[in-house]
Each structure stands twice: as structure tokens, then as C-alpha cells.
SEPA-225493 format. One record per residue: residue in one letter; chain; z, y, x of N, C-alpha, C in turn. Coordinates in Angstrom, 2 decimals. Each point is the difference from the previous one (the first is absolute). Example, Ala and Ser with C-alpha at 12.3 -4.5 7.8 and 13.67 -1.06 7.14 Angstrom:
2
(A A (7.80 -5.69 13.19) (0.00 1.19 -0.89) (0.00 1.20 0.90))
(S A (-0.72 1.05 -0.35) (0.06 1.19 0.82) (0.73 1.09 -0.77))
***
This chain:
118
(M A (-22.94 -74.86 -69.09) (-0.35 1.72 -0.74) (-1.94 -0.25 0.33))
(T A (-0.02 0.35 -1.59) (-1.29 0.41 -0.59) (-0.27 1.08 -0.32))
(T A (-1.26 0.14 0.76) (-0.41 1.88 0.36) (-1.52 0.21 -0.65))
(K A (-0.26 1.11 -0.47) (-1.34 -0.22 -1.24) (-1.02 1.30 1.09))
(S A (-1.13 -0.59 0.00) (-0.93 0.47 0.97) (-0.40 1.09 -0.09))
(D A (-1.13 1.18 0.02) (-0.37 0.96 -0.54) (-1.38 -1.01 -0.82))
(D A (-0.04 -0.75 -0.04) (-0.70 -0.90 -0.69) (0.05 -0.73 -1.58))
(D A (1.23 0.06 0.50) (0.67 -0.32 -1.77) (0.14 0.91 -0.28))
(K A (0.14 0.50 -1.41) (-0.39 0.73 -0.79) (0.86 -0.38 -1.50))
(I A (0.80 0.94 -0.68) (0.65 -0.30 -1.14) (-0.68 0.49 -1.00))
(E A (-0.62 -0.81 -1.48) (-0.82 0.87 -0.62) (1.14 0.79 -0.96))
(F A (-0.08 0.49 -0.82) (0.54 0.50 -1.28) (-0.72 0.47 -0.99))
(D A (0.77 -0.99 -1.34) (-0.73 0.45 -1.20) (0.23 0.91 -1.11))
(P A (-1.02 1.23 0.34) (0.43 1.33 -0.46) (0.60 -0.55 -1.93))
(D A (-0.25 -0.50 -0.19) (0.23 -0.98 -1.86) (1.69 0.40 0.41))
(K A (0.37 -1.28 0.96) (1.33 -0.37 0.11) (0.58 0.48 0.37))
(I A (-0.68 1.28 0.60) (1.38 1.29 0.59) (-0.05 0.69 -1.24))
(A A (-1.14 0.56 -0.28) (0.32 0.54 -1.36) (0.73 0.06 -1.28))
(A A (0.57 -1.22 0.33) (0.91 -0.73 -1.07) (1.32 -0.12 0.19))
(L A (0.34 0.38 1.41) (1.48 -0.06 0.82) (0.62 1.14 -1.00))
(P A (1.24 0.03 -0.23) (0.80 1.03 -0.69) (0.09 0.97 1.13))
(V A (-0.04 1.09 -0.57) (-0.15 1.51 0.35) (1.87 0.17 0.21))
(F A (0.37 0.32 1.02) (1.31 -0.40 0.42) (0.23 1.73 -0.14))
(D A (1.50 -0.12 -0.68) (-0.12 2.18 -0.13) (1.62 -0.36 -0.20))
(I A (0.78 0.65 1.16) (1.29 0.32 0.32) (0.71 0.62 -1.13))
(A A (-0.86 0.75 -0.97) (1.20 0.48 -0.96) (0.65 -0.95 -0.97))
(E A (-1.01 -1.68 -0.50) (1.28 -0.72 -0.58) (0.41 -1.06 0.60))
(H A (0.41 0.81 1.31) (1.44 -0.52 0.49) (0.89 0.92 -0.71))
(L A (-0.10 1.13 0.22) (0.95 1.07 0.93) (0.81 0.27 -1.60))
(D A (0.94 -1.12 -0.04) (0.64 -0.17 -1.39) (1.76 0.32 -0.35))
(S A (0.47 1.00 1.35) (1.19 -0.14 -0.36) (0.19 1.70 1.34))
(P A (0.37 0.32 -0.60) (0.93 0.92 1.03) (-0.39 0.43 1.44))
(E A (1.22 -1.66 0.26) (0.14 -0.20 1.18) (-1.24 -0.72 0.45))
(M A (-1.38 -0.31 -0.33) (-0.92 -0.63 0.44) (-0.81 1.20 0.32))
(I A (-0.03 0.92 -0.75) (-0.65 1.02 0.20) (0.67 1.27 0.81))
(A A (0.84 -0.16 0.11) (1.26 0.44 1.07) (-0.70 0.06 1.45))
(S A (0.14 -1.70 0.21) (-0.30 -0.63 1.34) (-1.20 0.35 0.11))
(Y A (-1.44 -0.23 -0.63) (-1.28 0.17 0.65) (0.07 1.54 0.42))
(L A (0.13 0.81 -0.85) (-0.38 1.72 -0.17) (1.32 0.17 1.85))
(S A (1.00 -0.54 0.31) (0.68 0.24 0.95) (-1.08 -0.53 1.36))
(T A (-0.29 -0.98 -0.40) (-1.23 -0.79 1.68) (-1.25 1.52 0.31))
(F A (-0.39 0.26 -1.35) (-0.89 1.48 0.53) (0.46 1.33 0.50))
(F A (1.15 0.43 -1.28) (0.82 0.95 0.19) (0.26 -0.48 1.56))
(A A (0.37 -1.25 0.75) (0.83 0.50 1.22) (-1.58 0.37 1.50))
(E A (-0.71 -0.49 -0.66) (-1.75 -0.37 1.18) (0.12 1.32 -0.18))
(G A (-0.20 1.02 -1.05) (0.06 1.33 -0.21) (-1.92 0.75 -0.09))
(D A (-0.66 -0.52 -0.36) (-1.43 -0.44 -0.42) (-0.32 0.90 -1.02))
(I A (-0.07 1.28 -0.71) (0.53 0.80 -0.89) (-1.63 -0.85 -1.15))
(R A (-1.06 -0.87 0.38) (-0.52 -0.64 -0.52) (0.58 -1.16 -0.45))
(M A (0.14 -0.86 0.69) (0.95 -0.68 -0.42) (0.73 -0.49 -0.95))
(I A (0.82 1.22 0.73) (1.40 0.16 -1.42) (-0.78 0.41 -1.23))
(M A (-1.09 0.93 -0.30) (-0.32 0.54 -1.19) (-0.55 -1.33 -0.82))
(S A (-0.93 -0.69 0.89) (-0.27 -1.28 -0.31) (1.67 -1.09 -0.98))
(A A (0.35 0.14 0.71) (1.17 -1.46 -0.31) (0.88 1.12 -0.95))
(L A (0.31 1.09 0.27) (0.22 1.28 -1.87) (-0.64 -0.75 -1.39))
(E A (-1.54 0.43 0.09) (-1.02 -0.93 -0.64) (0.23 -1.29 -0.39))
(D A (0.34 -0.62 0.90) (0.16 -1.91 -0.09) (0.56 0.52 -1.21))
(A A (1.65 0.16 0.85) (1.20 0.16 -1.52) (0.08 0.64 -1.07))
(S A (-0.46 1.11 -0.44) (-0.33 0.35 -0.40) (-0.58 -0.63 -1.22))
(R A (-1.38 -0.70 0.25) (-0.95 -1.23 -1.19) (1.41 -1.24 -0.13))
(S A (0.73 -0.27 0.57) (0.85 -1.12 0.13) (0.34 0.52 -1.21))
(K A (1.00 1.58 -0.39) (0.65 0.22 -0.93) (-0.30 0.39 -1.54))
(G A (-2.03 0.37 0.29) (-0.58 1.09 -0.57) (-0.06 1.34 0.01))
(M A (-1.51 0.91 0.49) (0.00 0.75 0.36) (0.21 1.39 -0.57))
(A A (-0.01 -0.70 -1.84) (0.44 1.22 -0.80) (1.12 0.00 0.23))
(Q A (0.94 -1.00 0.14) (1.19 0.20 -0.25) (0.98 0.54 1.33))
(V A (-1.01 -0.49 1.19) (0.70 0.89 1.22) (-0.02 1.66 -0.31))
(A A (-1.68 -0.11 0.01) (0.35 1.69 -0.13) (0.52 0.72 -1.06))
(E A (0.37 -0.84 -1.37) (0.91 0.86 -0.11) (1.44 0.44 0.41))
(G A (0.78 -1.35 0.23) (0.90 0.18 0.47) (0.07 1.45 1.48))
(A A (-1.19 -0.56 0.74) (-0.27 1.24 0.93) (0.13 1.46 -0.07))
(G A (-0.78 -0.07 -1.27) (-0.19 1.39 -0.74) (-0.86 0.52 -0.01))
(L A (-1.31 -0.97 -0.17) (-1.59 0.32 0.69) (-0.91 -0.56 -1.37))
(A A (-0.38 0.15 0.08) (-1.25 -0.06 -1.03) (-0.88 -1.25 0.81))
(T A (-0.39 -1.08 -0.64) (-0.70 -1.25 0.82) (-1.34 0.39 1.01))
(P A (-0.54 0.98 -0.79) (-1.28 0.13 1.11) (0.61 0.98 1.28))
(A A (0.99 0.56 0.03) (0.96 0.64 0.96) (0.30 -1.02 1.15))
(L A (0.85 -0.94 -0.60) (0.45 -1.46 0.68) (-0.93 -0.38 1.17))
(Y A (-0.75 -0.51 -1.10) (-1.54 -0.11 0.53) (-0.62 0.31 1.18))
(K A (-0.04 1.22 -0.45) (-0.35 1.16 1.11) (0.84 0.01 1.91))
(A A (1.23 0.07 -0.78) (1.18 0.01 1.46) (0.35 -0.77 0.83))
(L A (0.03 -1.42 -1.17) (-0.66 -0.95 0.66) (-1.38 -0.42 1.09))
(K A (-1.10 0.20 -0.17) (-0.87 -0.16 0.39) (0.08 1.06 1.26))
(G A (0.67 1.33 0.16) (-0.20 0.79 0.89) (0.64 -0.21 1.28))
(T A (0.06 0.50 1.08) (0.56 0.42 1.16) (0.65 0.67 0.52))
(Q A (0.53 0.63 -1.17) (1.06 1.41 0.16) (0.24 -0.01 -1.07))
(P A (1.40 -0.69 -0.47) (0.11 0.05 -0.68) (1.85 0.75 0.05))
(R A (-0.24 0.33 -1.02) (1.76 1.27 -0.16) (1.18 -0.93 0.56))
(L A (0.60 0.75 0.27) (1.60 -1.29 -0.13) (0.70 -0.34 -1.29))
(E A (0.07 1.45 -1.20) (0.05 -0.16 -1.40) (-0.87 -1.15 -0.39))
(T A (-1.23 -0.37 0.32) (-0.60 -0.91 -0.96) (0.51 -1.28 0.70))
(I A (0.10 -0.17 1.64) (0.52 -1.34 0.18) (1.42 -0.27 -0.60))
(I A (1.00 1.09 0.22) (1.64 -0.62 -0.74) (-0.59 0.08 -1.87))
(G A (-0.69 0.81 -0.56) (-0.01 -1.16 -1.32) (-0.75 -0.32 0.05))
(V A (-1.15 -1.06 0.34) (-0.04 -1.19 0.22) (0.72 -1.17 0.06))
(L A (0.96 -0.05 1.04) (1.28 -0.38 0.31) (0.68 0.07 -1.08))
(R A (0.50 0.77 -0.19) (1.49 0.33 -1.57) (-0.78 -0.92 -0.72))
(S A (-1.14 0.14 -0.62) (-0.58 -0.70 -1.01) (-0.36 -1.37 0.00))
(L A (-0.26 -0.23 1.00) (0.39 -1.84 0.53) (2.07 -0.24 0.42))
(G A (0.50 0.84 -0.41) (1.14 -0.87 0.13) (0.69 0.54 1.14))
(L A (-0.61 0.15 1.20) (0.21 -0.13 1.26) (0.47 2.04 0.59))
(C A (0.18 -0.26 1.12) (0.57 1.01 0.75) (-0.71 0.28 1.48))
(L A (0.14 1.12 0.66) (-1.09 0.40 1.26) (2.04 0.26 0.79))
(V A (-0.34 -0.95 1.18) (1.54 0.08 0.79) (-1.03 0.02 1.65))
(V A (1.21 0.96 0.54) (-0.57 0.20 1.34) (0.78 -1.08 1.10))
(Q A (-0.52 -0.06 0.82) (0.70 -0.49 0.63) (-0.31 -0.29 1.64))
(P A (1.14 -0.05 1.13) (-0.88 -0.16 1.50) (-0.96 -0.76 0.45))
(V A (-0.99 0.22 0.13) (-1.16 -0.72 0.96) (1.20 -1.36 0.66))
(G A (-0.94 -1.03 0.06) (0.66 -1.35 -0.06) (0.93 -0.73 -0.49))
(T A (0.77 0.72 -0.46) (1.32 -0.36 -1.13) (-0.26 -0.68 -0.63))
(V A (-1.28 -0.28 -0.77) (-0.18 -1.08 -1.64) (-1.74 0.03 -0.06))
(N A (-0.70 -0.83 -0.50) (-1.23 -0.07 -0.32) (-0.41 0.39 1.42))
(N A (0.35 -0.20 0.92) (-0.90 0.37 1.60) (-0.73 1.36 -0.25))
(C A (0.34 0.94 -0.40) (-0.98 1.27 0.18) (-0.11 0.44 1.19))
(V A (-1.58 0.25 0.31) (-0.38 0.00 0.72) (-0.23 1.58 0.56))
(S A (0.26 0.21 1.44) (0.83 1.09 0.43) (-1.66 0.45 0.81))
(D A (-0.12 1.68 -0.09) (-0.86 0.41 0.51) (0.02 0.36 1.19))
(A A (1.22 -0.18 0.61) (0.88 0.80 1.68) (-0.80 -1.21 0.72))
***
């Protein structure tokens, strides 16, 4: 087994790094099933900032204007809501419905390994 010493340095070419494509998860969320699976992971963890970020990713995958309209919001209001950390449940449900999804509550530990605070 070969190991690197502290003297071995890895050099990075900034031009090659800059030329790498940017990964955007929104480009891969191409079906309601894929979006549901993606969002369920974050809802199970319960971190509101991550949930809102994931909802923004999912909204971008479908188009922010289309999701806003389906949720009964102006597009700027949707952007603002998804950047916040205290969203209204009404907004979350509207966004989910606009994405073709619904919110379901289940006991901790039964689905998607929900995290328990207990």
C-alpha cells in the first residue's frame, strides 16, 4: 500500500477546475417520483434550511414562474419564501402541490429513516 507523505503535494490547475461543468441537481429532478424522493430525504432529516433549499432546487427543475403560479404566489414571493427559514405551512403545501406532490405524515422510523428528537 502506498501512502503520501506531507512532502507530496497535489497541484491543481485553476483553468481546468474552472472548465469543469457545474453540477445542478435541478437538471436531474425530472419526474414527480424523483422530486419526491429527493425532498423526502430532507424532510426526514428535519433541517428547515435544507428543506427550503431542496424545495428551491425542485422548483427550479420545473420552472420558478410555473411553480409560483401553481402555488398562488408571485415569482418574487416564491424566491423570498424559499430563501427564508420560517416558511408558512400554507406556502410549503402550495409549492408541493404545484410540483405534483403532497405532504404525508408518518410515524418516526417507519419510512425514510425519520430522525427522532426523543
